N, C-alpha and C positions, 0 to 999 in steps of 0.2 A: 138025678132029680131029687133024690132023698136029701143029698147034701144041700141043695138049694133050699128046700123046705125047712130043714133044720136051721140054716143060716137066717132065713126069713123069720122064723119063730124066735130065734135068739135076738134078732134085731128088735122085735117088739117088746122084749123083756129087759133090754138094756136101758139104764137110766140116762137121760140126757145130762150133759154137763151143766152145772149150776152157774148161772151168771146173775149178777145184781146190776142190771143196766140202769143208769140214770141219764136223763136227757136234760141239758141245761141250755137256756137261751142267754147269751152273754152280749151285753151292749155297753157302749160309751157314747160320747157326743158325736163320734164320727162313723161308727160302723156297728154291725151286728154279726155275731158268730154263733155257731151251734156246736156244743161240746157234748159228746156222748162218751160216758165213762162206764167201764165195767169195774165196779167197786170190789169185786172178788179178787181180781188180780192187778188192778190199777191201770189197765190198758185204756187208752182214750183215742178218739178221733176228733179232729176239728174241721168244720165246714164254714164257708162264708155265707152271707145272706142269700147268695144265688145258688147255693148247693154245691159250690166248687170245693173239692177236697183240698185242705190246706196242709194237713200232716197228721201223723199219728206217732205215738210213743207209749211209754209206760211210766206212770208216776211212781216216785219213790217217796215214802213217808219219812219225815225227819222233824226235828224240833228246833225252835229258835233258842237263843241263849236264855230267854225268860221262860222256856218250857212250853211255848205255844206250838201245837202240831200244825204242820203245813206239808204240802206235797210239791215236788218239783220234777221236772223232766227237761231234756234237751232234744231238740230236733235240729241237726246240723249246727249252725252257729247261733241258734235261737234258744233262749232259756224261758221256761214257762213255770210259773209258780201258782199254786192254788191253795186257798184257805177257806174252809167252811165257816161261815159266820153263824148260821143257825140251820135248822132243818130245811129251810127253803131258800137260803141265800149263800152264794159262793162268790169269792173275789178271785179273779184271774188276772195275773200280771204277766206280760210278755215283754221281753227285751232282746235286742240283737246287739252285736258288737258295737256298732256306731250309732245306735238309736237309743233314745231314752225309754224308760219303762212306760208301757201302755197298760192302763188299768181298765178292767171290765167288771161290771157287776152282773152276776148270773142268777137267774131265777128258774 
């Protein structure tokens, strides 16, 4: 019983993991998606407008040849790129092997 109480007290004094979660609503002329990103480690989850899980991965930060920061990830054969325009706007681009790039604006 003493071990249980010590473990319980220790649990109350442990700090939770820090997460910087951002929620984005992304849309274009055809559809709406929801993007949830943990900015602390770059992990993200995508859902469609019906709440159906589309995929998850981890963004990697890189730069264009002109020095502009952007993030990219791959899920299977799909490539996802994201670039923050300002504090409230994000551009999300998705492409697959045989499909053209689909662009979403996220707020």
